[in-house]
C-alpha positions as CSV (number, residue, x, y, z in Angstrom):
1,D,-6.3,-17.6,39.0
2,S,-8.1,-17.6,35.6
3,L,-11.4,-19.0,36.9
4,A,-14.3,-16.5,36.7
5,V,-17.7,-17.3,38.2
6,S,-20.7,-14.9,38.5
7,R,-24.4,-14.7,38.9
8,V,-26.0,-13.1,35.8
9,L,-29.3,-11.5,34.9
10,D,-30.6,-11.0,38.4
11,D,-29.6,-14.4,39.7
12,S,-31.3,-16.2,36.8
13,A,-28.1,-18.2,36.0
14,I,-24.6,-18.8,37.0
15,M,-21.8,-18.8,34.4
16,A,-18.3,-19.9,34.8
17,G,-15.1,-20.1,32.6
18,D,-11.4,-20.3,33.0
19,F,-10.5,-18.8,29.6
20,R,-8.0,-21.6,29.0
21,I,-7.7,-23.5,25.7
22,D,-7.8,-27.2,26.2
23,E,-5.9,-29.9,24.3
24,A,-8.5,-30.0,21.6
25,G,-8.1,-26.2,21.0
26,H,-11.4,-25.3,22.6
27,M,-12.3,-22.9,25.4
28,R,-15.0,-24.3,27.8
29,F,-17.7,-22.3,29.7
30,A,-20.3,-23.6,32.1
31,L,-23.8,-22.2,32.4
32,F,-26.2,-23.3,35.2
33,V,-29.7,-21.9,34.9
34,R,-32.7,-22.0,37.2
35,P,-35.5,-24.3,36.1
36,D,-37.9,-21.5,35.5
37,V,-35.6,-19.7,33.0
38,G,-36.9,-19.9,29.4
39,A,-34.9,-21.3,26.5
40,T,-34.8,-17.9,24.8
41,R,-33.2,-16.3,27.8
42,V,-30.7,-19.1,28.1
43,G,-29.9,-18.7,24.4
44,R,-29.2,-15.0,24.8
45,V,-26.8,-15.7,27.7
46,V,-25.0,-18.3,25.6
47,Q,-24.8,-15.9,22.8
48,R,-23.4,-13.2,25.0
49,I,-20.7,-15.6,26.3
50,C,-19.7,-16.5,22.8
51,E,-19.6,-12.9,21.7
52,I,-17.4,-12.0,24.7
53,E,-14.9,-14.6,23.8
54,T,-15.0,-13.9,20.1
55,Y,-14.6,-10.1,20.5
56,K,-11.9,-10.6,23.1
57,T,-10.0,-12.9,20.7
58,M,-10.4,-10.4,17.8
59,S,-9.2,-7.5,20.0
60,M,-6.1,-9.4,21.0
61,L,-4.9,-9.3,17.4
62,G,-4.1,-5.6,18.0
63,F,-2.1,-6.6,21.1
64,S,-0.1,-9.1,18.9
65,R,0.6,-6.3,16.4
66,A,1.7,-4.0,19.2
67,R,4.1,-6.6,20.5
68,E,5.6,-7.1,17.1
69,L,6.2,-3.4,16.7
70,G,7.8,-3.0,20.1
71,S,11.4,-3.5,19.1
72,Q,11.0,-1.6,15.8
73,I,9.5,1.4,17.6
74,A,12.3,1.4,20.2
75,T,14.9,1.4,17.4
76,I,13.2,4.2,15.5
77,D,12.7,6.2,18.7
78,R,16.5,6.0,19.4
79,E,17.2,7.1,15.9
80,L,14.8,10.0,16.1
81,T,16.2,11.2,19.5
82,E,19.7,11.1,18.1
83,L,18.8,13.0,15.0
84,I,17.0,15.7,17.0
85,S,20.0,16.0,19.3
86,N,22.2,16.6,16.2
87,M,20.0,19.4,14.8
88,P,22.2,22.2,16.2
89,G,25.1,21.0,14.0
90,S,26.7,22.8,11.0
91,A,24.9,23.8,7.8
92,A,26.4,20.9,5.8
93,Q,25.2,18.5,8.5
94,S,21.7,20.0,8.6
95,E,20.9,18.8,5.1
96,Q,22.0,15.3,6.0
97,T,20.1,15.3,9.2
98,L,17.0,16.6,7.4
99,A,17.2,13.7,4.9
100,S,17.5,11.2,7.8
101,L,14.5,12.8,9.6
102,L,12.4,12.6,6.5
103,D,13.4,8.9,6.1
104,V,12.4,8.2,9.8
105,S,9.1,10.1,9.3
106,A,8.3,8.1,6.2
107,R,8.9,4.8,8.1
108,L,6.7,5.9,11.0
109,E,3.9,6.9,8.6
110,D,4.2,3.6,6.9
111,I,3.9,1.8,10.2
112,L,0.9,3.9,11.2
113,A,-0.8,3.3,7.8
114,Q,-0.3,-0.5,8.2
115,S,-1.4,-0.6,11.9
116,S,-4.1,2.1,12.2
117,F,-6.9,-0.2,11.0
118,R,-6.0,-3.0,13.4
119,F,-5.6,-0.6,16.4
120,G,-8.9,1.0,15.6
121,A,-10.6,-2.4,15.3
122,T,-9.1,-3.4,18.6
123,G,-10.7,-0.4,20.3
124,A,-14.0,-1.2,18.8
125,Y,-13.8,-4.9,19.9
126,E,-12.8,-3.8,23.4
127,T,-15.9,-1.7,23.7
128,L,-18.0,-4.6,22.6
129,V,-16.5,-6.9,25.2
130,H,-17.2,-4.6,28.0
131,Q,-20.7,-3.9,26.7
132,R,-21.6,-7.5,26.5
133,I,-20.3,-8.1,30.0
134,G,-22.3,-5.1,31.3
135,V,-25.5,-6.5,29.7
136,L,-25.2,-9.7,31.8
137,R,-25.5,-7.7,35.0
138,E,-23.1,-9.7,37.0
139,D,-23.1,-10.4,40.8
140,R,-20.3,-12.0,42.7
141,F,-20.6,-15.8,43.4
142,F,-19.1,-16.8,46.8
143,G,-16.1,-14.5,46.5
144,R,-15.1,-15.6,43.1
145,Q,-13.9,-13.1,40.6
146,T,-16.4,-11.9,38.0
147,F,-15.9,-11.8,34.3
148,A,-15.6,-8.0,34.5
149,E,-12.8,-8.4,37.2
150,F,-11.0,-11.0,35.1
151,M,-11.1,-8.6,32.1
152,S,-9.8,-5.8,34.2
153,R,-6.8,-7.9,35.4
154,R,-6.0,-9.8,32.2
155,F,-7.7,-8.1,29.2
156,D,-7.5,-4.4,30.0
157,P,-3.7,-4.2,30.4
158,A,-3.3,-5.6,26.9
159,M,-5.7,-3.0,25.6
160,R,-3.8,-0.3,27.4
161,T,-0.7,-1.6,25.7
162,V,-2.3,-1.3,22.3
163,R,-3.4,2.3,23.0
164,A,0.0,3.2,24.4
165,T,1.7,1.8,21.3
166,E,-0.6,3.8,19.0
167,R,-0.1,7.0,21.0
168,Q,3.6,6.5,20.9
169,L,3.6,6.0,17.2
170,R,1.6,9.2,16.7
171,S,3.7,11.1,19.1
172,M,6.9,10.0,17.3
173,A,5.4,10.9,14.0
174,E,4.5,14.4,15.2
175,R,8.0,14.8,16.8
176,G,9.6,13.8,13.5
177,S,7.4,16.1,11.5
178,R,8.0,19.1,13.8
179,A,11.8,18.5,13.8
180,A,11.8,18.2,10.0
181,D,9.8,21.4,9.7
182,L,12.3,23.3,12.0
183,L,15.3,21.8,10.2
184,R,13.8,22.6,6.8
185,T,13.3,26.2,7.9
186,R,16.9,26.4,9.0
187,V,18.2,24.9,5.7
188,D,16.0,27.4,3.8
189,V,17.3,30.3,5.8
190,E,20.9,29.1,5.2
191,R,20.3,28.7,1.5
192,S,18.7,32.2,1.4
193,A,21.8,33.7,3.0
194,Q,24.0,31.9,0.5
195,N,21.9,33.1,-2.3
196,Q,22.1,36.7,-1.0
197,D,25.9,36.4,-0.8
198,L,25.9,35.1,-4.4
199,L,23.7,37.9,-5.6
200,A,25.9,40.5,-3.9
201,S,28.9,38.9,-5.5
202,M,27.2,39.0,-8.9
203,D,26.3,42.7,-8.3
204,R,29.9,43.5,-7.6
205,R,31.0,41.7,-10.7
206,A,28.4,43.4,-12.8
207,D,29.4,46.8,-11.5
208,L,33.1,46.0,-12.2
209,Q,32.1,44.9,-15.7
210,L,30.2,48.1,-16.2
211,R,33.1,50.2,-15.2
212,L,35.4,48.2,-17.4
213,Q,32.9,48.6,-20.3
214,R,32.9,52.4,-19.8
215,T,36.6,52.5,-19.8
216,V,36.8,50.5,-23.0
217,E,34.2,52.8,-24.5
218,G,36.3,55.8,-23.6
219,L,39.4,54.2,-25.1
220,S,37.4,53.3,-28.2
221,V,36.3,56.9,-28.7
222,V,39.9,58.0,-28.5
223,A,41.1,55.3,-30.9
224,I,38.3,55.9,-33.4
225,S,38.7,59.6,-33.2
226,Y,42.5,59.4,-33.8
227,Y,42.0,57.4,-37.1
228,A,39.0,59.6,-38.1
229,V,41.0,62.8,-37.6
230,N,43.8,61.5,-39.7
231,L,41.5,60.4,-42.5
232,A,39.5,63.7,-42.4
233,S,42.8,65.7,-42.4
234,Y,44.0,64.0,-45.6
235,L,40.6,64.8,-47.2
236,A,40.6,68.4,-46.0
237,Y,44.2,69.4,-46.7
238,P,43.8,70.2,-50.4
239,L,40.8,72.4,-49.6
240,T,42.3,74.2,-46.6
241,E,45.7,74.7,-48.3
242,S,44.1,76.6,-51.1
243,A,42.4,78.8,-48.5
244,G,45.7,79.5,-46.8
245,I,45.0,77.4,-43.7
246,G,47.9,75.3,-42.6
247,K,48.0,71.6,-41.8
248,G,48.2,72.1,-38.1
249,A,45.3,74.5,-38.0
250,T,43.2,72.1,-40.1
251,T,43.9,69.2,-37.7
252,A,43.0,71.4,-34.7
253,I,39.7,72.4,-36.2
254,L,38.7,68.9,-37.2
255,T,39.8,67.1,-33.9
256,P,37.0,68.4,-31.5
257,V,34.3,68.0,-34.2
258,I,35.3,64.4,-34.9
259,I,35.7,63.5,-31.2
260,L,32.2,64.9,-30.5
261,A,30.7,63.0,-33.4
262,V,32.4,59.7,-32.4
263,W,31.3,60.1,-28.8
264,L,27.7,60.7,-29.9
265,M,27.8,57.7,-32.2
266,V,29.1,55.4,-29.4
267,R,26.5,56.7,-27.0
268,R,23.7,56.1,-29.5
269,I,24.9,52.5,-30.1
270,R,25.1,51.9,-26.3
271,R,21.6,53.1,-25.8
272,A,20.3,51.0,-28.7
273,L,21.9,47.9,-27.1
274,H,20.4,48.5,-23.7
């Protein structure tokens, strides 16, 4: 039953309407006023009726938007639930899940950005509809439903649907954001562990290279000293021979001195490089 009839403004008038669009595309309302009611008051009642219907129609745009988003929200909700259930997977799967979560979150934010204005306007128009009905101060007319009762049966459920859709969108966006934050933290921790393992491996390699370098330096000291002793011996033989010192004794005297000199030289070069 879509017919609503009520006494308004302390029984000054009776208004009626069935909220149905006729073949010409119009919606008809009837207003019966007492003879002593002035034209100004009648005009205000007519204005309130027009405002009620206008604001109701404008608020229903949000309901149309909510119905359009119904299937899309259901699909995204299934994707989000599946992604969250896959979060305990392996490290390689975590990065893929994180990318999918970010994609879902971006889609939800896009829907919210496109719908938030319409949903907000719907709430404002809903408030105006109930405000305009309240101003009329309705009383029941022979058991017929009032305009307020009609709105509570036909209009309010649509508005609750709009609010539920908006809450669901925001809840899904928050779920996606929280899940992405948790998964991002997990990926960061896993990457930190990998970096620590890599640094430990690099430290071991650096230590091995240092040991090898020291070994090479020791061998270099021996090789350089060997050739230096031979050269020094050839230079010193004529002098030591005239002094009565043999070849073996000359080599024995020069060897520790040259080894010490070469070692000091290599050490100084290494310090200069580091």
